[in-house]
C-alpha atoms as one frame of an Amber mdcrd trajectory, in Angstrom:
protein
   0.092   0.109  -0.543   1.443   3.647  -1.083   0.415   6.783  -0.735   1.516
  10.300  -3.178   1.242  13.478  -1.252   1.267  16.532  -3.009   2.908  19.872
  -1.719   5.153  20.614   0.950   3.259  22.570   3.783   2.196  22.278   7.677
  -1.195  19.756   6.483   0.844  17.630   4.208   3.355  17.038   6.126   1.108
  16.045   9.243  -0.951  13.879   7.086   2.813  12.360   6.189   3.449  11.680
   9.619   0.032  10.087  10.766   0.269   7.519   7.640   3.549   6.261   8.240
   2.721   5.782  12.165   0.228   3.497  10.665   3.210   1.876   8.383   1.497
   2.998   5.231   4.495   4.027   2.863   4.268   7.710   1.621   6.028   9.269
  -0.756   5.903  13.227  -0.789   6.598  15.771  -3.858   7.479  18.591  -4.006
   8.167  21.436  -6.056  11.095  23.448  -4.370  14.401  21.947  -2.616  13.859
  23.860   0.486  10.449  25.216   1.914  10.857  28.600   3.500   8.547  28.982
   6.580   7.353  32.257   7.497   9.205  32.859  11.247   6.733  35.594  11.940
   3.448  33.111  10.969   1.963  31.463  14.388  -1.337  29.044  14.627  -3.156
  28.796  17.175  -4.509  24.969  18.179  -7.713  23.940  20.160  -6.994  22.227
  23.197  -9.158  18.124  21.380  -7.350  18.912  18.188  -3.533  19.299  20.414
  -4.859  16.377  22.491  -5.145  14.314  18.881  -2.194  16.082  17.586   0.119
  14.453  20.055  -1.414  11.423  19.987  -1.772  10.346  16.391   0.278  12.412
  14.553   3.790  14.176  16.540   4.180  15.265  20.544   4.154  19.109  20.050
   3.915  19.964  24.309   6.897  21.706  24.629   6.678  24.246  21.807   3.226
  25.104  22.659   1.805  28.580  24.955  -1.238  28.252  26.596  -3.630  30.870
  26.101  -6.589  30.903  29.621  -8.679  33.594  28.413  -9.660  35.504  25.295
 -11.293  39.146  25.881 -12.590  41.138  22.685 -12.976  44.411  22.090 -14.682
  46.949  19.360 -12.737  49.822  18.569 -15.360  52.691  19.846 -15.823  50.251
  23.019 -14.107  52.588  25.261 -11.493  49.690  26.433 -14.655  47.648  27.733
 -14.672  44.105  26.874 -17.415  43.242  24.707 -16.931  39.886  25.114 -14.734
  37.243  27.062 -13.920  33.432  26.775 -11.828  31.512  29.294 -11.609  27.852
  31.328 -10.354  27.829  34.781  -9.747  24.029  34.389  -8.397  24.109  30.422
  -6.141  26.385  28.553  -8.880  27.665  25.955  -6.248  26.707  23.305  -2.225
  27.331  22.634   0.263  29.171  20.314   3.065  28.465  18.142   5.171  29.094
  15.781   4.472  27.943  12.001   8.140  27.436  11.500   8.608  25.020  14.837
   6.400  22.718  14.244   7.383  22.639  10.353  10.881  21.657  11.396  10.125
  18.912  14.089   7.509  17.247  11.471  10.162  17.338   9.009  13.128  16.118
  10.838  11.006  13.036  12.276   9.691  12.219   8.694  13.015  12.251   7.339
  14.496   9.278  10.371  10.854   6.861   9.128  11.365   4.190   7.084   7.790
   4.407   5.366   8.535   7.895   4.043  10.829   9.243   1.061  10.878  13.501
  -0.058  10.745  13.490  -4.022  11.102  16.371  -6.477   8.380  17.146  -8.328
   8.406  18.155 -11.978   5.143  17.341 -14.142   2.310  15.019 -12.979   2.714
  12.955 -15.584   6.385  12.359 -15.115   6.681  12.668 -11.236   3.681  10.893
 -10.188   2.607   7.354 -11.548   0.319   4.525 -11.726   1.425   2.945  -8.653
  -0.129   4.871  -6.050  -3.718   3.736  -4.120  -4.453   7.351  -3.310  -2.683
  10.911  -3.901  -3.408  13.499  -1.450  -3.120  17.027  -2.997  -2.187  19.307
  -0.917  -0.497  22.279  -3.540  -3.136  24.761  -4.276  -0.486  26.029  -6.939
   0.161  23.046  -9.120  -1.538  21.696 -12.449  -3.566  18.882 -10.797  -5.400
  21.948  -8.754  -5.977  24.061 -12.219  -7.237  21.318 -14.121 -10.188  19.451
 -10.959  -9.880  21.742  -8.422 -10.613  25.057 -10.047 -14.573  25.560  -9.034
 -14.913  26.737  -5.623 -17.150  29.218  -3.671 -14.590  31.897  -2.851 -14.750
  35.141  -0.787 -12.749  38.385  -1.290 -11.916  40.299   2.022 -10.708  42.825
   0.088  -7.773  42.791   3.202  -4.420  42.095   3.589  -3.465  40.109   6.542
  -0.507  42.008   7.926   1.940  39.534  10.845   4.550  39.827  12.988   6.110
  39.490  16.818   7.234  41.518  18.460   9.396  41.736  21.654   8.076  43.362
  24.606   9.392  43.498  28.503   8.643  40.441  30.196   5.444  39.454  32.147
   4.755  36.930  35.103   1.782  36.340  33.125   1.112  36.099  29.311  -1.637
  34.207  29.217  -4.646  36.116  27.257  -5.379  36.779  24.327  -6.627  40.301
  22.866  -8.931  40.917  20.015  -9.936  44.267  18.739 -12.214  44.939  16.012
 -11.165  48.566  14.664 -12.634  49.850  11.714 -10.381  49.133   9.238 -10.513
  45.646  10.601  -9.156  43.120  13.508  -6.239  43.533  15.343  -5.252  40.431
  17.083  -2.261  40.069  20.225  -1.247  36.758  20.392   0.964  35.600  23.192
   3.597  32.562  22.424   5.688  33.308  25.588   6.625  35.292  28.718   8.432
  38.348  26.559   6.626  37.492  22.717   3.354  38.299  21.531   2.429  37.293
  17.555  -0.115  40.054  16.294  -2.573  39.887  13.383  -3.923  42.666  11.649
  -6.416  42.260   8.933  -6.850  45.291   7.272  -9.661  46.421   5.279  -7.543
  49.048   3.353  -7.890  50.196  -0.923  -3.818  50.756  -0.702  -1.321  49.505
   0.745   0.543  50.194   4.537   3.614  50.990   4.752   5.215  49.031   7.894
   5.634  52.456   9.612   2.188  52.815   9.736   1.412  48.986  10.869   3.865
  49.701  13.440   1.464  52.714  14.504  -1.633  50.705  14.691  -0.437  47.932
  16.461   0.879  51.131  18.783  -2.140  52.410  19.181  -4.204  49.460  20.051
  -1.531  47.780  22.092  -3.465  46.720  25.222  -0.583  46.005  27.656   2.837
  45.553  26.856   5.918  47.570  26.969   7.431  46.723  23.199  10.661  46.689
  22.680  11.152  45.582  18.874   8.857  45.207  16.307   9.971  42.244  14.229
   9.716  42.274   9.880   5.703  42.806   9.363   4.898  39.591   6.745   1.447
  39.930   4.424  -1.093  38.257   2.452  -4.084  38.621   0.685  -7.312  37.419
   2.852 -10.176  35.654   0.969 -12.568  32.557   1.741 -12.492  29.094  -0.064
 -14.766  26.441  -0.103 -13.920  23.363  -2.777 -17.088  22.154  -4.763 -15.793
  18.821  -4.955 -12.670  17.104  -2.794 -11.611  14.297  -5.307 -11.084  13.578
  -8.478 -10.733   9.407  -9.264  -8.540   8.565  -6.301  -7.020  12.508  -6.145
  -8.296  13.828  -2.831  -7.215  17.710  -2.403  -6.893  18.709   1.320  -5.492
  21.499   3.850  -5.811  25.116   2.176  -6.601  23.396  -1.237 -10.567  22.427
   0.102 -11.173  25.444   2.609  -9.299  28.368   3.626 -11.353  31.322   6.521
 -10.042  34.587   7.351  -7.780  34.126  10.401  -9.834  36.577  13.190 -10.862
  33.180  14.747  -7.709  31.193  14.183  -9.590  28.384  12.773  -7.418  27.163
   9.400  -5.089  24.908  10.693  -7.847  23.251  13.661 -10.131  22.421  10.392
  -7.684  20.248   8.578  -6.821  18.695  11.974 -10.413  17.836  12.533 -10.332
  16.535   8.366  -7.126  14.640   8.905  -9.104  12.849  12.103 -11.813  12.213
  10.308  -9.382  10.923   7.007  -7.686   8.647   9.326 -11.214   7.046  11.010
 -11.872   6.197   6.965  -8.450   4.706   6.761  -8.226   2.496   9.740 -12.060
   1.198   8.958 -10.433   0.415   5.311  -7.470  -1.241   7.131  -9.393  -3.537
  10.060 -11.145  -4.778   7.321  -8.903  -5.436   4.800 -10.352  -3.105   2.180
  -7.174  -1.279  -0.106  -7.196   2.384   0.504  -8.369   3.773  -2.980 -10.610
   6.167  -4.694 -13.726   4.792  -2.188 -11.836   7.187   0.385 -12.031  10.113
  -0.952 -16.207   9.677  -1.576 -16.619   8.858   2.037 -14.110  11.884   2.986
 -16.133  13.678   0.907 -19.648  12.627   2.167 -18.479  12.951   6.412 -16.934
  16.652   6.380 -18.120  18.941   3.012 -21.501  19.960   4.333 -19.621  20.551
   7.809 -16.251  22.515   6.614 -19.011  24.362   4.905 -21.617  25.855   7.572
 -18.257  26.324   9.639 -16.680  28.124   6.702 -19.975  30.451   6.708 -19.757
  31.050  10.865 -16.888  32.569  10.361 -18.024  34.747   7.483 -21.351  35.451
   9.555 -18.737  36.802  12.652 -16.368  38.577  10.476 -19.880  40.518   8.258
 -21.306  40.845  11.452 -18.200  43.099  13.285 -17.630  44.845  10.205 -20.962
  45.795  10.091 -20.743  48.017  12.659 -21.100  51.382  11.648 -24.148  50.174
   9.144 -26.573  49.032  12.163 -25.131  50.970  14.910 -22.064  49.822  17.498
 -23.980  49.495  20.868 -26.179  46.767  18.943 -22.859  45.062  18.364 -21.882
  45.678  21.969 -25.347  44.481  23.937 -25.369  41.202  21.333 -21.500  40.204
  22.285 -22.379  40.974  25.797 -24.901  39.190  26.227 -23.282  36.068  24.383
 -20.745  36.691  26.692 -22.487  36.343  29.968 -24.780  33.604  29.140 -23.168
  30.478  30.422 -24.685  28.191  28.184 -23.794  30.131  24.732 -20.573  30.954
  26.099 -20.431  27.153  26.700 -21.809  26.504  23.145 -19.261  28.650  21.350
 -15.795  27.509  23.118 -17.437  23.930  22.120 -17.531  24.532  18.580 -14.273
  26.671  18.727 -12.264  23.678  20.354 -14.669  20.741  18.560 -15.828  21.879
  15.337 -19.308  20.821  14.171 -19.976  17.443  15.595 -22.453  14.658  13.642
């Protein structure tokens, strides 16, 4: 049994590691010899996904920074939180740098006898017919352009700016802050006692300079004595949901399936949930002695497509809701959000969705 994976990113490496742990041979094809990972990018992973990742993929406990509380503000709320999530017993989620988890997975895979990394040239030349299943995690190859170009797409007309700030060490830096400014949300996400990640999603008509972004960070800085703002990275924001998840025995995966606005930090969490569902199907096939082939693609699409679409639209709703402040009135936005925060049942419901996604 042999599986081919196309692309070299966090999702493709995580899928590969999960499969080789089950002693399934994996060949990973990548266009570039060495993939460069943005050192300023971070990801948030929910508690249930961390437990699953540690158990079934790779132990990442040492690189996690726990977040115990989230406070949400609007620019016009006069520094009074409109929504708060916290858990006295467990962490809400944890933050880690993309580069650290990418490097760990790469090292572990290179040591595994069931894994091979190969150079991708063209589909017909690189990928022969000997693979039971092909998992496409590459958003830019010719297979994607030919078979996976039809999608539901929403452009936010926004650019995400990401960086990391060095600041005076705090004895407690486990509280994330998100502020819905008049130009878009900005999040302060701690990654250590003296470092915090910044994600600013700006609705802009023209590009902002690094100096302008620095001024915005300082303007909305909730509590930090900033020593340094690192190099700022940027990327265009859009929401994507693929119409069809597979073609024959080629299964689309990761960002190729779905991309979300980063305001809720759910992008990689959705991919981990997809991996969990995918491996359930694989385990069941192995248990029954059935091949890992196109049937896996069919079952996977049937099991997750509708849930992924609904979840993605929920994130879009949250974005549009806070984006509508100037249209429907800031008082209504603030009062509705506070109602959710004060209602224990609703508060717990939203925390569970953020942690575990949409359950069956």
